[in-house]
N, C-alpha and C positions, 0 to 999 in steps of 0.2 A: 843727273838730277832725277830722272824718271818721270812718269806720268801716273798719277793715282786719281781714280774717279769713284765716287759713291753716287749711285742712282737709286732714288726712292720713289715708288709708285704704289698704287693700291694693291699690287700683287706681292710686294715685298721690297727687299733691299738687295742691290747688286753691288758688291765690292769688286773693283778691277784695278789691275796694275800691269805694267810691262815687267820684264825681268832683267833687262840689261843693266850691267854695272859699268862704271867708268872710273878711271883714276888718272889725274893730271891730264885730262883731255884725251885719254886713250881708252879703248875697249878693255874691260877687265873681267869678262865672263858674265855669267848670269847668277842671280840670287833670288831668294824668296822675298817678296815684298807684300804679299797678302797673307794674313794670319787669322785663322778662325779663333774665336774666343767662345768655345762651345758651352762653357758653364754659365755664360751670360746671354746665350742666343744672339751673339754679335760677332763681329770680326773687325779687323783693322787693316789699313794699308799705310805704308811708310815711304816717304821720299826724302831726298837730301843725303846727308852724311850716312854712310852705311857701316858705321862702327860706333860702339859706345864703350869708352874706356879701353879701346884697343881690341875689344871683342866684336866679331862680325855681327851685324844686326840680326841676321836670321837666328843664330844661336842665342844671342842675348834676349831677343823678343820671345822666343819659344820658352825660355827659362822663366821669364817674369810672368808670362801668362800661366804657366804651370804653378808657380808659387801663389799667384792671386787666386787660383781655383780653390785653394784651401782656406781663403778668407771667409769669414761669416757674413760680411757685408757684400751682397751680390749686386748692388746697384751699379749701373753703367757709369754714372757720375763718379762713383768711388774708384772705379778702375781708371777713368780718365785722369783723376787727380793723382792716383798711385803712379801712373805712367809719367805724368808731367813732372812729379817730384823726382822720380828716379832718373829721368833724362837730365834734369837740371843738376842733380848731384853727381851723376856718374860720367857724363860726357866731359871730356877734357876741352880746354879752350880752343884748340886747333880743330876739333870736331864740331864744336858749336859754331865756329866761324863759317863753316860750309852750309849752315842752315839745316834744320830738321823739321819735318811736318808729318803729322799722323792724323789720318781720318779714323774715327771710331764710330761705328753705327750698329744698332741692333734694336731689339724690341724690349720694352720695359713694362712690367705689369703682367697680369694674367687675364686670359679670356677677353671679354668685351672691354676691359679696362686697359688692355695693352696698347702701346703706341710706339712708333719709331722715334729714336733719338739719334742725333748726329753731333758728336763731340769732336772738336778740332783742337789739337795740341800742336804748338809751334813756338819757335823762338825768333820769328820775324814780326815786325810791327808796322809794316807799310809796304806798298807796291808803287813803283814809279809810274806815274800816269802816262809818260811818253814811251817807255821801253817795255813796261810790264814786269820788270825785274823786281824781285823781293828786296826790300830795303830795311834798314834799322835792325839788322841781325844782332841779337844781344845774348848775354850769358844766361839770362833768366828765360824760363818757358811760361807760357800762359795757356789756358784752355777756355773754350766757350762752347755752349750748346747753340747751334745755329739752325735747327729745324723745328723741334717741338715747341719751342718758346714763341713761335709765330702764331700759335693757335691757342684759343682760350679753352677749348674742350674737344672731346673726341668727335662730336657731331660736326663741328666746324671743319675738322681735319677730313672727315669722311666726305663732306660736301666738296671740299677743295680737290680731293683726289678724283672726283668724277671728271674733272676737266684738266687736271694738271699732274705734273711730276716734278721732282726736284733733283737737280744734278749739281754735285760739288766736284770741282776738279782742281788739282794743284800739280806742280812739278816744273820741269824745264820750260822756260818761257815760250819758246817757239812751238813746242808740242801742246802746252796748255792753251795758248791763244788759238792755235790751229784747231784744236779739239772743239772749242766753243764757237769758232767760225763755221765748223763743219755741221754742228747740230742743226741750226735752222735750215741750212741747205738740204740736209738729208731729210728733215721733217717735211719740207716742201715737196721733195721728190717722192717720199713714201706716201704722202697724202694723195698724190695723183695716182700712184700705183694701186693703193688700197681703195681708192674711190672709183676705179673703173668697174662698172657693173658687169662687164663681160669676162672679167678675170676673177679668180678665186683667191687672190691674195688678201690678207687681213692683218690688222694690228696684233701685237702680242696679247695673249689671254692668260698667260701664266708667268711666273717669275723666271722659269727656265727660258721661255721665248724672249723675255726682256733681256736676259743675259746674253742671248745670241746677238741681239742688236748692239748691245754695248761692246761686245767683242768685235763686231763688224767695224764700229767707229775706231776702235783701237788699231785694227788692221790697217785702216787708211793712214793713220798717223805714223804707225811703224813703217809702212811702205815709203812714206815721204822721207823718213830719216835714212832708209836704205839707199834711196836715190837722192843723195845730197852731197854737198861739199863739206859737211861737218867733219871734224877730226875723228869723230867716233859716232856710232849709232846711239846717241844718248837715250833714245827711246826705241825699244824693240825687243826681240827675243820672244819666248813663249808668253802668251797673254794669260795672266792669272785671274781667274774669276771665282768668286765665292758668293753663292746666292742664299738668302735667308727668306723663306716664304713668310707672308703676312701671318702674324701670330693669332689673329682673330678667327 
């Protein structure tokens, strides 16, 4: 199932994923799950079924990004709808039954008017409150913008960024829940480390340094799957990171 994470703060956007693939509960090598969308100053990560109409996800996704780069409409929402429609049309029923989810995030607009957007494309419509498993996996796909719509203007976003960041995560249930359990524990630990006046440690000040922290969180979850009784390391392999600096 994988683990995909999108981290947004005042320095920019970090896309992250593991690279392990599985088939029928067994390890099936590694594959690309993080894809730059350079013509939109964006990127995407994908979890769930790793084929579309029998074509491997890495080859399929690279091709549709290339085709869209020639479109005249360069809005991120347009790409999200383009992808949603193609997944719904081209995925066969057996692929859809495994579930598919895509994080799409990047900067929209120019200069001071630019802002980050996060679009979520998926074909599941619920999460079990007891197990955390995805439920109501259907034939149809939907999309939603789950970040920028929370703010009324750029000033409100800028003020929010002074004290906050936003993390979106999806994927294999044990890895996803473990990741979000890890975050507050790591924050508590890092606050103590960074707050020691005798040490020269400090919080990240660039998107590159933010990416290093996100990679650290992934390493913890990947290690847990390496030391486990799961039939396969459902999360692991090379950690794929793509950073997009703040466009302002």
